[in-house]
N, C-alpha and C positions, 0 to 999 in steps of 0.2 A: 844398894836398892835399885840402881839403874838396870841391873840384870833382870828384874821382874817387869820391866816396862819396854814396850816396843818403840817409844819415843820419849822425849823429855822436854820440860819447860814449855815455852810458847811455840816451840817447833812442833808440838802436838796438834796445833790448830788445824782445823779443816781448811784446805786450800781456799783462797779467796774466791776463785771462780766457781768452785763447788758450793761454797756457802751462799754465794749470790743466787745460784739456781735453787737452792733449798728455800731461801727466803723470798724468792720472786713471787710465789703464789700465796705467800702468807699475808693475809689482810686482817688486821685487828678488828674484832667484832665491835669493840667500843673504843672510841678515841675522844675522851673528854677534853674540853678546852684547857683544863688545867695541866694536861700532859704536854709539857713544853718541848720535850725531846723523846722521841720513840725510836723506831728502827729505820726511819726514812733516809738518813744519811750515814748509816753505819757509824754512829758516834760512840763515844766511850761508855756512856751510861744513860739510863733513863732518868728524866727529870720531871717531877710532878710538883706544881705550885700549890703550896699550902695556904698562903696568905700574901699580902702585899710585900712582906719583907723576907719570906722564907720559901724555899723550894727544896723538895726532897730529892737527893741524888741516890740512885740505887743501881748497883752493878753486881755481877758475880764473875769470879775467875778462879779456875782450878786447872791443875795439870799433873802429869806424872813426873817423877824425879829427874832433875837435870844433874844432880850430884848424888854421891853415895852417903855423905854425912847427913843423918836425919834432921839434926837441928838446923843446919844450913838450908836444907830443902824447905823446911817449914818457914824459915825467915824469908827466903826468896819468894815463895808462893804468896805469903801474906803481903809483902812489899808490892808485888805485882798487882794483886787485887786492889789494894788501896790506891794505887796509882791512877786508876780510872776516876776516882772521886776528885783527886787533885787536878786531873786533866780537864775536868769540867769547871774548875775554879772553886770547887767545894772544900769543905772541912769535914773530915770523917767524924761520925757520931758514934757508931757501934758496928760490930761485925758478927756474923754467924759463921761457924766453921763447917766446911764440906769435907767429909772424911770417908774415903773408900779404901780399905786395906785388905790384903790377903792375910787374914789373921792366922792362918795355919802355916804361913811361910815366914812372916816377919815376927820377931820377938815383940812382946807387948812393950818392953822397955824402949824399943826402937820407935814404935808408933807414938809412945808418950813423948819422946824427944822431938818428933815432928811437930806435935801440937805445942810443945813448949817453945819451939822456934817461932811459930806463928804468934803465940801469945807475947813473946818478947818484942816483936815488931809492933804489935798493936799497943803495947805499953809505951813504946817510943812515940807512937802517934797520939797517945793520950786517950785511948778508947778501950772499952772492954770487948771481949768475945762473949756475947750474951747468950749463946746457945749454938745450935747447929744440928747436923744430921750425920749419922754414920751408917755405912753398909759394909758387908763383907764382899770384896771385889777381887777379880783375878789379878789386877795390877794396882799398885799403890797410887792413890789420887788424893791430893790435898789442895785446898784453897779456901776462899772466903766469899760470903755475900757481904758486901760493904755498903753501908748506909751513911750518907753525909747530908750536909745542908749547904745551900748557897743562896745568896741574895739574888732574886731574879734579874736584877740589873747587872750583876757581875757574872752571870752565866756565860761561859765561853764554849761555843760549839765549834765543830770542824767546818761549819758552813759559813763562817763570818769573814774569811780571808778576803783581802781586796787587792786589786792590781797596784803594784808599787810597794807592797809589803815586803819586808825582809824576813827570811826564814832563819830561825835560831834553833839549834839542837843542844839539849842540855847534858847529854852523856856521850861518852865515847862508844863507837860501834865495834863489833867483833865478838859479842857474847856467844854467838853460834859457833864461830871458829874455836873459841876457847872450849866450849862444851864438847865439840867433836874431838878436839885434842885430848880432853880428859878421858873420853871413852876409849881412846887409842893408847892411853897411858903415856902421852907425850907432854901433857901440860905441866909446866914447872910449878914448884911450890909457891913461888912469888906471884906467878900469874894466876894461880888458883885463888890466892889471897885477894888479888886485884879484881877477879871476877866476882867474888863474894862481896867485896866492898861496893862494887858498882850495882849489883843486882839487889842489894839490901839497903840502898840509899833511897829513902822515901822522897818522892817528887814534891816535896813541900813548897817549892817556889810557886807552884800553881795557885796557892792561896793568895799570895801577894800580887801575882801577875793578873789575877782576875779583877783587881781593883783599878788597873791601869786602862784608861779608855783607849789608848793607842794599841793595846793588845787585842787583836781582832779574832783570832782563832787559836785553839790549842787542841792537841791530841798527844797521846804517848806512842812511842815507837816500840812495838812488840813483835808478835809472831809473823807479821806480813813484811817485816823489814822496813827500812827507811823509805824505799820507793813505794811500797804498798800503801803505807799510811799517808804519804804525801799525795799519792794518787787519790786517796779518799778525800783529802782536803780540796784538791783541785776539782774533783767531780762535784762535791757538795757546794763549793763556792763559785764554780764556773769560771775558773782561772787556769792559767798555765804556769809552769814553774821552771826555773833554771837552777840547777845545783852545781856548785863549784867543787869538783872532786878533790882538788888540792886542799880545800878548807875543811873537809870532813874530819872530825875528831875521832881518834882510834884508841882502843885499848893497846897497851904496849905489846909490840911484836905480833899483833893479831894477823897481819898479812903474811908473816913468816909461817904461821901455822897453816894458813890457807894454801900457801905454796906447797906445803907438805901433804896436801890432800885432806886437810881437816875442815871439810865443808859439809854441812848438813844437807840431807835430802830435801828439806823444806825450801832451800834456796831455789832449786830447779822448779819446784811446785809454785813458788811465788812468782818467778819469771813467767811461767806458762800462764798464770792467772792474769797478770796485768802488764806483760811486756808490750802489748799492743798500744798502750798509752805512752810508751817511751818514743820520743822523736826518732824517725828513721835515721837521721844523720848520727844521732847518738848511738843507736844500735850498731851501726857499721863500725864505729871506732872504739867501742868498749871492748876491753880484753875480758877473757873469762874470769880472771881474778877480780877485776873491777865490778863486773856484773854480780859476782858472788857476794862482794861486800855490800852492794846496794840492796841486795835481796836477803841478806843474812838475817835470820830470825833473832830478834832481840828479846830475851826473857827479861822482864822488868827493866825495859830500856828507858831512855830519856824523854823529856817533854819536847815536842816539836811546836814551835811558836811562830805564828804569822803576825807581824807587828809593823806599825808605821815606822819609817826610817828615823823620825825624830825621837822615838822612845827606845831605840836600840841600846844606847848606853845605860839607860835605867833598867832595862830588862836584864842585861848582862850583869849589872850591879846586884840585882836581886839574886841571881844565880850564885854569884861569887860570895855574897853574904851568907848564903845557906850551904856553902861548902861544895859547890859544883864548879870546879876550876877548869873543866874542859868545855863549858858552854861557849858556843861561838856561832857567828853568822855563817851559814852554809849556802845561801842562795837568795833568790828573790822571786816574786810573783809578778805576772803581767796579765793583761786582758787577752782573751783568746780561748780556743777550744781546750778541753782537758788534755794536757800533754806535759811530759816532763823531759827536759833536755839536760844533758850533763856536759859541762865544759871542763877543761883542764888547764887552769891558769897556774901561774907560779906563785901568786901572792894571795889568792883568795878574793872573795867578793867584798869583804870589808863591811 
């Protein structure tokens, strides 16, 4: 299926700087007081308060194939879409399918398998796909409108991070490297299996983490890469960040693929978009490979958490209990202008 698409997965996203220009002049005509989260901080989903105990979480996410197996594509796209609900601290309620397919190029059985993949993930999340919309398109596109609920007191935005917070990443990086290797026919069978396992693992820890007062901000790392989504947290929360490069969790042999040239074009677009927010000292000592990892687009990536130091152990325990064995502390936040620095320690930030 990837032969019918000019891009794949979250690497299809419009570059952050271009998106910012598009939205710069977008002013909502109506902003009711019940709209707790809109477009103001580039958060993961819109949130609308229904009553004192419930707020509606609404998001949409879709993209072109990152893999050729139709069922796997459907699974990845659905997992990615539901992730935004979890990233706000919500619990998914239902989904609507977004389907655009070149019906004269793809067998109907293939299209059906894509939908079945999405349905299987929604079944794991305990929700129905209650409807949707289909069009005949030039490239295959699939995703979901995801609707969830969150208690207003447990809502986690990307703007709540505080100086002194630790940064925790829930999944290993390198999905973009894997996907580029797959397109070049270099990705091993075991690493393909690892990629599917990562990109179809629902970010369910978000539900429990939302109830922890010491968790101040959450987002998920997707098409803009780790640096891009961290910059969004820093801008929204008016803090600066330090990442320990040695502490970053990686998919197995991801850097080996990058060294072979398996890097997506989205990495360069990402750096062009937000490289100015990276500390000058960092920019000078980063190698091309390190920069590529930090900007690597993650399709259905992990949760990025900003939390008080005293709840780090509890946060990591939640991740581990739900099967996220690569979750780890990758850095910390401090007061100051929006800026990200990268250090290279031997032991990590702890």
